[in-house]
C-alpha positions in Angstrom: 11.5 109.5 115.0 11.7 108.9 118.8 8.9 106.3 118.4 10.5 104.6 115.4 10.4 100.9 116.0 12.1 99.3 112.9 14.5 100.2 110.2 14.8 97.9 107.2 17.1 99.2 104.5 18.6 96.0 103.3 20.0 95.8 99.7 19.8 99.5 99.1 23.4 100.1 98.2 23.9 102.3 101.3 27.4 103.7 102.0 29.0 105.4 104.9 29.2 104.4 108.5 26.6 103.5 111.1 24.7 106.3 112.8 24.1 106.6 116.5 21.0 104.5 117.1 20.9 105.3 120.8 18.8 108.3 119.9 16.0 105.8 119.0 15.0 104.4 122.3 12.0 102.5 120.9 13.8 100.7 118.0 13.5 97.0 118.0 14.7 96.1 114.5 17.7 97.3 112.6 18.2 95.6 109.3 20.8 97.1 107.0 22.5 94.1 105.7 23.7 93.6 102.1 24.9 97.2 101.6 28.3 98.9 101.4 28.5 100.3 104.9 32.0 100.7 106.4 33.7 101.9 109.6 33.6 100.6 113.1 30.7 98.7 114.8 30.4 100.2 118.2 29.3 97.9 121.1 27.2 100.8 122.4 24.4 99.6 120.0 24.0 96.7 122.4 22.8 99.1 125.1 19.5 99.8 123.4 17.2 97.8 125.6 14.3 97.7 123.1 16.4 96.2 120.3 15.4 92.6 119.4 17.1 92.1 116.0 20.3 93.5 114.6 21.2 92.6 111.0 24.6 94.0 109.7 25.7 91.1 107.5 27.2 91.5 104.0 28.7 94.9 104.4 32.3 96.4 104.5 32.7 97.1 108.1 36.3 97.3 109.4 38.2 97.3 112.6 37.9 94.8 115.4 34.5 93.6 116.6 34.1 93.9 120.3 33.9 90.6 122.3 30.7 91.9 123.8 28.9 90.7 120.7 29.9 87.1 121.6 28.0 87.1 124.9 24.7 88.5 123.7 21.6 86.4 124.7 20.1 85.2 121.5 16.7 84.9 123.1 16.6 88.6 123.7 18.6 89.9 120.7 19.1 88.2 117.4 22.5 89.1 115.8 23.5 88.8 112.2 27.0 90.3 111.5 28.5 87.7 109.2 30.0 88.1 105.8 32.0 91.3 106.5 35.4 90.4 104.9 37.2 93.4 106.3 35.9 93.0 109.8 38.2 91.4 112.4 36.1 88.9 114.4 37.3 87.9 117.9 38.1 84.3 118.6 35.0 84.0 120.8 32.9 84.8 117.7 34.6 82.6 115.2 34.4 79.6 117.5 30.7 79.6 117.0 30.7 81.2 113.5 33.7 79.5 111.7 32.8 81.0 108.3 33.6 84.4 109.7 37.2 83.4 110.4 39.0 85.6 107.8 42.4 87.3 107.4 41.3 90.7 108.6 42.7 90.2 112.1 46.0 89.1 110.6 46.1 92.2 108.4 45.2 94.4 111.3 48.0 92.8 113.4 50.5 93.3 110.5 49.4 96.9 110.2 49.7 97.4 113.9 53.1 95.6 113.9 54.5 97.8 111.1 53.0 100.9 112.7 54.6 100.0 116.0 57.9 99.2 114.3 57.9 102.5 112.4 57.2 104.4 115.7 59.9 102.5 117.5 62.3 103.0 114.6 61.8 106.7 114.5 62.1 106.9 118.3 65.4 104.9 118.3 66.6 106.9 115.4 65.8 110.2 117.1 67.6 109.1 120.3 70.6 108.0 118.3 70.6 111.4 116.5 70.5 113.2 119.8 73.4 111.1 121.1 75.4 111.8 118.0 74.7 115.5 118.2 75.6 115.5 121.9 78.9 113.6 121.2 79.8 116.1 118.4 79.2 119.1 120.6 80.9 117.5 123.6 83.9 116.7 121.5 83.9 120.2 120.1 83.9 121.8 123.6 86.5 119.3 124.8 88.8 120.3 121.9 88.1 123.9 122.6 89.0 123.5 126.3 92.2 121.7 125.4 93.1 124.5 123.0 92.4 127.1 125.7 94.4 125.1 128.2 97.3 124.7 125.9 97.2 128.4 125.1 97.2 129.2 128.9 100.2 126.9 129.3 102.1 128.4 126.4 101.3 131.9 127.7 102.6 130.9 131.1 105.8 129.5 129.6 106.4 132.7 127.7 106.8 134.4 131.0 109.1 131.7 132.3 111.9 131.2 129.8 113.9 128.8 131.9 110.9 126.5 132.5 110.1 126.7 128.8 113.6 125.5 127.7 113.6 122.6 130.2 110.0 121.7 129.3 110.8 121.5 125.6 113.7 119.2 126.3 115.5 120.2 123.1 119.2 119.5 122.6 120.3 123.0 123.5 124.0 124.0 123.6 125.4 123.9 127.1 126.6 127.4 127.0 123.4 128.8 125.6 121.3 126.9 128.3 123.5 128.3 131.1 123.3 131.8 129.7 119.5 131.8 129.5 119.2 130.5 133.1 121.6 133.1 134.5 119.8 135.9 132.7 116.4 134.8 134.0 117.2 133.9 137.6 114.4 136.1 138.8 111.9 133.6 137.4 113.6 130.5 138.9 111.4 130.4 142.0 108.2 130.7 140.0 105.9 127.7 139.4 104.8 126.8 135.9 101.3 125.5 134.8 102.1 122.1 136.5 103.3 123.8 139.7 106.9 122.9 139.0 109.9 125.1 139.9 113.1 125.3 137.9 115.0 123.3 140.5 112.5 120.4 140.2 112.7 120.5 136.4 116.5 120.4 136.5 116.4 117.1 138.4 113.4 115.6 136.5 114.4 116.6 132.9 116.7 114.0 131.4 120.2 115.4 130.7 119.5 118.8 132.2 121.7 118.3 135.3 124.6 117.2 133.1 124.4 120.4 131.0 124.2 122.9 133.9 127.5 124.1 135.5 128.1 124.1 139.2 127.9 127.9 139.2 124.5 127.9 137.5 123.2 125.2 139.8 124.4 127.2 142.8 122.7 130.4 141.6 119.4 128.6 140.9 119.6 126.8 144.3 120.0 130.1 146.1 117.0 131.5 144.3 114.9 128.4 145.2 115.8 128.1 148.8 112.7 127.6 151.1 113.2 130.8 152.9 113.9 134.5 152.5 117.6 135.1 153.6 116.6 138.5 155.0 113.4 137.3 156.7 113.0 136.9 160.5 110.9 133.8 160.0 109.2 131.7 157.3 105.6 132.3 156.2 104.1 128.8 156.2 101.3 129.7 153.7 103.7 131.1 151.2 103.8 128.3 148.6 106.8 129.7 146.7 108.9 129.3 149.8 108.3 125.6 150.3 111.3 123.3 150.0 110.3 121.4 146.8 113.4 122.3 144.9 115.9 122.0 147.8 114.4 118.6 148.8 114.7 117.4 145.2 118.4 118.4 145.1 119.5 116.8 148.5 117.6 113.7 147.5 119.8 113.2 144.4 120.9 109.6 144.1 124.4 108.9 143.0 123.2 105.7 141.2 120.9 107.7 139.0 123.2 110.5 137.8 126.7 110.7 136.4 129.6 111.0 139.0 130.3 114.5 137.7 126.7 115.6 138.2 126.6 114.0 141.7 129.8 115.8 142.8 128.3 119.0 141.4 125.3 118.6 143.7 127.4 117.7 146.8 129.5 120.8 146.3 126.5 123.1 145.9 124.8 121.6 149.0 128.0 122.0 151.0 128.5 125.6 149.9 124.9 126.6 150.8 124.9 124.9 154.2 128.2 126.6 155.1 127.0 130.1 154.3 126.6 132.6 157.2 123.0 133.6 157.0 121.6 136.6 158.8 119.4 134.2 160.6 120.8 130.7 160.7 117.6 128.7 160.8 116.6 125.1 160.6 114.5 125.3 157.4 117.0 123.6 155.2 116.9 120.5 157.3 113.1 120.5 158.2 111.5 121.9 155.0 109.0 119.6 153.4 108.7 118.1 150.0 105.5 117.4 148.1 104.9 114.3 150.1 105.3 116.2 153.4 108.7 114.6 154.2 111.5 116.5 155.8 114.5 117.1 153.6 116.9 115.5 156.1 114.7 112.4 156.2 114.9 111.9 152.5 118.4 113.2 151.7 121.1 111.1 150.3 123.8 109.8 152.8 126.3 112.5 151.8 123.8 115.4 151.8 122.4 114.3 155.2 125.9 114.3 156.7 126.5 117.8 155.3 123.3 119.1 156.8 123.9 117.5 160.2 127.4 119.0 160.3 126.6 122.5 159.3 122.9 123.3 160.2 121.2 124.1 163.4 117.7 122.6 163.3 115.0 121.8 165.7 114.3 118.1 165.7 111.4 118.4 168.2 109.2 120.4 165.9 109.0 118.9 162.4 105.9 120.8 161.4 106.4 124.5 161.9 108.4 126.8 159.6 107.7 129.7 161.9 110.9 129.8 163.8 111.7 133.4 164.8 113.8 132.6 167.9 115.6 129.3 167.4 118.4 128.9 169.9 121.6 127.6 168.3 122.8 124.3 169.5 125.1 121.6 168.1 123.4 119.9 165.2 122.2 116.4 165.9 119.8 114.1 164.1 117.2 112.2 166.1 
């Protein structure tokens, strides 16, 4: 078989695909035209140096014919590959063999087009499915987090009955509201889930200041003062002793509340500033609000006059709350 020089099996009703002729190094003639052979025609057959004639016409070969067949030297190798209706001939071939210009290339392109579209379609569909699944789970976890957050808020409010009443904003009876506040004064200085004290809620909740009596406001104000009345000095890191509530009260604007409520605030501020503390310190004038402003700097005109007339405060040090040895001097505002 190694020395086989010619194969002529034309018109023998052969089927199947081409064998590997590279195992026949001495072959010079391959004539298998006019059969039923199919499959791909590999351009490796052109590498057989001894081959002089290749006849593959009138078969059922498929796929795309390599452009290498277009540039074969006819003086060294005679080709006959015409009349394969399912074979896609390249343009370089059909330019010299116009009869071989068939629809196989168009069919192959359409098949490739539809295959590509199907792959792309599945890829896009898969990506969309992943996005949808992600959004569903993301929404689920967001809802779960909101539920947990709401539960934590509700649990916190259950421990702070005054905060809860003011937060709900219902139209409670004045007497009932004042009774609840007086019974739960021990929680007045606490902060709820939004870091708000009772004093701040009173001045930010619509209608709350109008319902609360002067005695109740005074009791809450005493609980929310920015210092411990028995302490030698103020712990600057103690968040519960900051002057958020006091600053909110002395900042009360007469134009934004009823005259009765405004007078109520003035009377409470005056009563607190005139008290004889164990340590008369400057915190009531120099404590800071949430924007780091001193109370005396943001107080209303009336409240500022009350503090200037009744408090000793250090105007040279606006930052420190640690004042264990403040020397009393006539109040003045610089």
